[in-house]
GUTI-704355 format. One record per residue: residue in one letter; x, y, z of N, C-alpha, C in turn. Coordinates in steps of 0.02 Angstrom, whole numbers, plus 50000, padded with zeros to 5 digits. Example, Ala and Ser with C-alpha at 12.3 -4.5 7.8 and 13.67 -1.06 7.14 Angstrom:
2
a506604971650390506154977550390506604983550390/s506424988850354506844994750357506455000250394/
# end
This chain:
145
x506274806949840505704810749842505634815949776/x505364814249730505424818649676505004825049694/x505154830549668504784837749664504764838649600/x504144839449580503874841049512503694847549506/x503864852649457503604859449438503434858249371/x502784860549364502334859849288502184868149284/x502394870549227502244876849212501894876249135/x501264877949146500864876449084500434883349081/x500154883249015499774888948996499094889149040/x498684894149050498114895549086497644890149063/x497344885949105496824881149098496374880749154/x495994875249152495444874249213495864870349265/x495754871749334495974868649394496134861349382/x495424858349357495334850549351495844848249289/x495844852149244496414849749187497144850149209/x497374855849252497994855949277498174850749326/x497694849049369497764843649415497864836849380/x497464836049314497484829349294498064828749255/x498484834849225499044835049202499634832249258/x499564834449319499994832449378499924824449390/x499214823449393499154815649398499484811349348/x499504813949296499804810149221500594809449237/x500884814949270501604815249269501754809149340/x501364810549387501384805849444501394798449428/x500894797449382500714790349357501314787649323/x501564792949280502244790849239502874788949278/x502904792649342503404791249385503334785149420/x502774783849435502594776449473502744771549411/x502484771949352502604767549306503264765449285/x503714770249282504414770049256505084770749297/x504994774849350505684776349384505554774149456/x505094769849473505124766749535504974771449595/x504524776249585504314780549637503724777249677/x503794777449750503294773249790502614777649792/x502134773549814501404775749812501544782049871/x501124787249852501154793149906501644798049899/x502124796849860502774801149844502654805449791/x502214811149813501884814549759501934822249781/x502354825849757502514832649772502574837249718/x502044841549704502074845049637501954852449656/x502104857449605501944864349603501714865549537/x501164866849518500874867549459500734874849454/x500984877849406501004886249391500614886349323/x500104890949319499764891549267500004899449242/x500074900249174500334906749146499824909849096/x499814915349086499494919449041499924919248976/x499544920648914500064919748858500544925348867/x501054923448835501734927248847502124927048896/x501904923148955502294921649011502704915949000/x502604911148968502974905748946503304907448882/x504084907948884504394910748833504824904748808/x504674903748728505034897548702505034898248622/x505514895348598505574895548526505054889948495/x504544892148455504134887148431504394882048377/x504954882548356505174877548317505874874948328/x506104875948399506834874948409507054867148398/x507454864948376507684858348372507264854148319/x506894858348282506434855248231505824852948257/x505594854048314505054851648355504434858248348/x503924856748322503464862148310502994862248376/x503114867848411502684868948466502084873348453/x501524872548504500944876348495500874881548561/x500364883748569500264888548632500044883248678/x500044876448676499944872648732500594870148761/x501084873348741501784872148762501824871848837/x502204866748873502214865648938502924863848965/x503214865949019503774862049044503714859549107/x504094854049114504014849049171504764849049198/x504834850649259505464849449288505374844549352/x505854840249350505824833449398506454834649440/x506484836249504507064835849547507024829749580/x507554824949574507524817849611508114814749615/x508174809749650508874806649671509184803449607/x509834804949608510184803349552510284795649543/x510414792749489510594784849480510174781049427/x509644783949391509344781049344509724781249278/x509644775349255510014773649188509684778349127/x510064779249076509754783349020509114780148992/x509124773648970508534771048956507944771249003/x508004772149065507484772349108507154779049103/x507674783749092507414791049090507064791649025/x507314788148968506904789148905506174785848912/x506054780748950505514777648961505044782548993/x505364785849043504894790549088504664796449043/x505124799149003504934804748946504414802848903/x504454796748877503904793248834503254792848873/x503294790048929502714788148971502314794348991/x502764800349014502364807049015501994808848954/x502364808548896501934811848845501414807448820/x501514799848833500914795548806500324796648851/x500394796848923499834798748965499574806048951/x499934810248938499704817748938499294817648861/x499524814448816499134814148744498544810348755/x498534804848788497934800448785497404803148839/x497604806548892497134807848941496944814948948/x497414819548927497374825848938497394829948859/x497364826948811497474829748741498084835048735/x498584832948769499114837248763499614834148707/x499844838348656500354836548603501014834448636/x501244828748619501924826848636502454832848624/x502364835948565502824840948541502824847148596/x502244847348627502164853448674502484851748753/x502744845648752503004844048836503824844048838/x504014849548863504784848548873504874846048945/x505324841848954505464839149020506214839849037/x506294842049093507024843049124507104839049184/x507634835049196507734832249271508424834649298/x508264836249360508824838849401508954832449457/x509584829249443509724824849489510204826849548/x509984824149608510344826249674510444821549709/x510924821549761511054815449806510494814649864/x510484808749887510014807849940510104812849997/x510644814950015510754818950074510514826950060/x510354827049994510064834549973509264835349990/x508934830350021508294831750029508154832050106/x507594836650118507404836150182506694836050174/x506374830150211505614829150203505184833350255/x505574836550296505264841250347505634840150411/x505524843550458505804843850531506514845450529/x506694850050474507444851750472507944846650474/x507754840950445508194834050447508324832350369/x508844829450366509064825750305508914819050312/x508214816750299508094809850323508504803450295/x508624805250235508984800450189509664798750218/x509894803550252510664801550278510644796050324/x510054795850360510014791150412509744784950385/x509274785250344508854779950328508674779250254/x509114777050213508964776950134508394772250123/x507844775450090507334771850070507364765750027/x507104759250024507344754749977507274756449907/x506924760549878506864761849817507514765849791/x507744769449838508474772149823509074767449826/x509044763949875509524758349887509614754249821/x509014752449789508984748849729509364751949672/x509454758449671509794762949619510494762949636/x510684760749693511404760249717511594767249756/x511084770749765511224777149804511564777049868/x512034781749883512344782049941512154788449979/x512084788750039511914794950073512464799750059/x512304806350045512814811950033513284811850105/x514014814150095514344815150153514234822050186/x514264822850250514104828750288514764833750266/x514644840450252515174845550247515624844350299/x516214846450294516794846450336516784854050361/x516524858550349516634864950370516014867750419/
# end
């Protein structure tokens, strides 16, 4: 169950939601996320609230710079992650007029036992979903203390 945080410059609600839809579609297309597994926090920011170097690492960023953070279960190969990054920028460019140079993506990988889908339970400790089993994921061990 990925949790996506998108921090972007102030825009219309429709545009912000379309950006979120593109990220969700990229997850579906490349990293095996099942239909309906879409949990996002989209934050819009005034000028100056997103702090970044406009040319760090030789990438020229504009005022349209955004940060996409995805927390997800670990286990995807580097080439799968690279396809994911590319697909996000491809969709955002084609559908939302976002420059690929303006998209920074960070993945935070955690174990299946580090999720609670609600009810105060770590559901994946009891029943690992098929898409995580395919990654070779194992439920996290319970703490000993």
